[in-house]
C-alpha positions in Angstrom: -47.9 -2.7 -177.3 -46.5 -1.9 -173.7 -42.9 -2.7 -173.1 -40.9 -2.8 -169.9 -39.6 0.7 -169.0 -35.6 1.1 -168.7 -34.0 -0.2 -165.3 -33.2 3.2 -164.6 -36.6 4.4 -164.6 -37.4 1.8 -162.4 -34.4 2.4 -159.7 -35.5 6.4 -159.6 -39.2 5.5 -158.7 -38.9 2.3 -156.7 -35.9 0.6 -156.3 -33.4 3.5 -155.6 -36.1 6.1 -154.3 -36.0 6.8 -150.7 -38.3 8.8 -147.8 -36.4 12.0 -147.4 -35.9 14.0 -144.3 -33.7 16.6 -145.3 -33.6 18.9 -148.4 -31.3 20.7 -150.4 -31.6 24.8 -151.0 -32.4 23.9 -154.9 -35.3 25.6 -156.2 -38.7 23.8 -157.4 -40.8 26.2 -159.1 -44.2 26.5 -159.2 -44.2 25.2 -163.0 -42.7 21.8 -161.8 -45.7 21.2 -159.3 -48.0 21.9 -161.7 -46.3 19.3 -164.0 -46.4 17.0 -161.4 -50.0 17.5 -161.3 -50.8 17.3 -164.7 -49.1 14.1 -165.0 -50.5 12.2 -162.1 -54.0 13.3 -163.0 -54.2 10.3 -165.8 -53.9 7.3 -163.5 -57.0 5.7 -163.0 -60.1 5.9 -160.5 -63.7 4.4 -160.0 -65.3 5.9 -162.7 -62.6 8.3 -163.1 -64.1 9.7 -159.9 -60.7 11.6 -159.3 -61.8 12.9 -155.2 -58.3 13.6 -154.4 -57.8 17.6 -153.8 -53.7 19.3 -153.3 -52.8 22.0 -150.9 -49.6 22.9 -152.0 -47.8 24.9 -149.3 -44.5 26.9 -150.0 -45.0 30.2 -148.6 -43.2 31.2 -145.2 -46.7 32.3 -143.8 -48.2 29.4 -144.9 -45.8 26.5 -143.5 -46.0 28.6 -140.4 -50.0 28.0 -140.2 -48.6 24.4 -140.7 -46.1 24.0 -138.1 -47.8 23.3 -134.8 -49.9 20.9 -136.7 -47.3 18.7 -136.8 -45.8 15.8 -134.8 -42.2 17.2 -132.9 -40.8 14.5 -135.5 -41.9 16.2 -138.5 -41.1 19.9 -137.6 -38.1 20.4 -138.6 -37.6 18.1 -142.0 -41.2 19.4 -143.2 -40.6 22.8 -142.5 -36.9 22.8 -144.8 -38.8 21.0 -147.6 -39.5 23.4 -150.5 -43.2 22.1 -151.1 -45.5 20.2 -149.1 -48.1 18.6 -150.2 -52.0 18.3 -148.2 -53.2 15.3 -149.5 -57.1 15.6 -149.0 -60.3 13.9 -150.8 -63.2 15.9 -151.5 -66.3 14.9 -149.8 -68.4 16.3 -152.5 -66.2 14.8 -155.2 -69.6 13.4 -156.9 -70.4 17.0 -157.7 -67.9 16.8 -160.7 -69.0 13.7 -161.9 -71.1 15.4 -165.0 -67.3 16.4 -166.1 -65.6 13.9 -165.1 -67.8 10.5 -166.3 -70.1 13.0 -169.3 -71.3 9.4 -171.0 -73.2 8.5 -167.9 -74.7 12.4 -166.6 -76.3 9.9 -163.6 -73.1 9.0 -162.2 -73.4 11.4 -159.9 -76.3 9.6 -157.9 -74.2 6.6 -157.3 -72.4 8.1 -154.3 -75.9 9.7 -152.8 -75.0 7.0 -149.8 -72.9 8.7 -147.4 -70.9 5.2 -147.0 -70.3 4.7 -150.3 -69.2 8.3 -150.8 -66.3 8.0 -147.9 -65.0 5.0 -149.5 -64.8 6.1 -152.7 -63.4 9.2 -151.4 -61.1 7.7 -149.0 -59.9 4.7 -151.4 -59.0 6.8 -154.8 -58.1 9.7 -152.9 -55.4 7.7 -151.5 -54.8 6.3 -154.4 -54.4 9.6 -156.4 -51.3 10.6 -153.6 -49.6 7.7 -154.5 -49.9 8.7 -157.9 -48.3 12.1 -156.9 -45.6 10.7 -155.5 -44.4 8.4 -158.5 -45.3 11.2 -160.8 -42.8 13.5 -158.4 -40.4 10.8 -158.6 -40.8 10.6 -162.3 -39.8 14.4 -163.0 -36.8 14.5 -160.7 -38.2 15.3 -157.4 -38.0 13.4 -154.1 -40.6 12.7 -151.7 -41.3 12.6 -148.0 -44.8 11.1 -147.5 -45.8 11.3 -143.5 -48.9 11.3 -141.3 -47.6 12.3 -138.0 -49.9 15.3 -137.9 -53.0 16.9 -136.3 -55.6 16.0 -139.2 -58.7 17.9 -137.7 -56.3 20.9 -137.1 -55.3 20.8 -140.6 -58.8 21.1 -141.7 -59.9 24.0 -139.8 -56.9 25.6 -140.4 -56.9 25.2 -144.4 -60.6 23.7 -145.5 -62.9 25.5 -142.8 -65.1 28.2 -144.0 -67.3 28.9 -147.0 -65.1 28.3 -150.0 -65.2 25.0 -152.6 -62.4 23.7 -150.1 -64.8 23.2 -147.0 -65.8 19.8 -147.8 -62.2 18.8 -148.2 -60.5 16.5 -145.6 -56.9 15.9 -145.1 -55.4 12.4 -145.6 -51.6 12.9 -145.4 -48.8 15.3 -146.2 -45.8 14.9 -148.8 -42.6 17.1 -148.7 -41.7 17.6 -152.3 -38.2 18.8 -153.6 -34.8 17.7 -154.0 -33.9 15.6 -151.1 -30.4 15.6 -149.2 -28.3 12.2 -148.4 -28.6 13.7 -144.2 -31.1 11.7 -142.1 -31.7 8.7 -144.6 -31.9 6.0 -142.7 -30.9 2.4 -143.8 -33.3 0.6 -146.3 -36.0 -1.2 -144.0 -36.9 -5.0 -144.9 -39.6 -5.6 -147.2 -42.0 -8.7 -147.0 -41.3 -11.4 -149.4 -43.6 -12.3 -152.4 -44.1 -15.9 -150.2 -45.1 -13.8 -147.2 -47.7 -11.4 -148.5 -49.1 -13.0 -151.6 -51.1 -16.0 -152.5 -51.7 -17.5 -156.3 -54.9 -19.9 -156.7 
């Protein structure tokens, strides 16, 4: 039977976690990024469709390609992060269904309708992006999610061409690393239960 996790874990994941705007120089090795991915992938998605795709950017060359596609207010903090993840979804995610849902080989055909495929990919891809952030926090990293960027420009710059990524579409960005205290804003208010929820 599952039990509540310790308060310290809840603090790290939610209560004390912040969106970071500056980053320490501490190294973040690729093996840790891979560990974040390997933890997050266990989060549930519809029929295990797992449509999220990730481009993890760390090299100066790749950052230089991303920089002009960021909104002005996001450039400095993004370029200073050890890693930037482009959280995307795959329009052709259904091609992986035979592997992901092997007990029903026909599951791929559930997504023939383009509207249903988009809804499934975008909804579940966004959900997986949230899992990625929680996995990163649980492994000691800080996150800086953002949506201030040229989405179409990112798609053209990184996902165009004839390779497997040609069906990937950017959703949002998330810087990953060890956050600094500079640039942290006071925590903004949140809605109380009575403002955001109803019980029937």
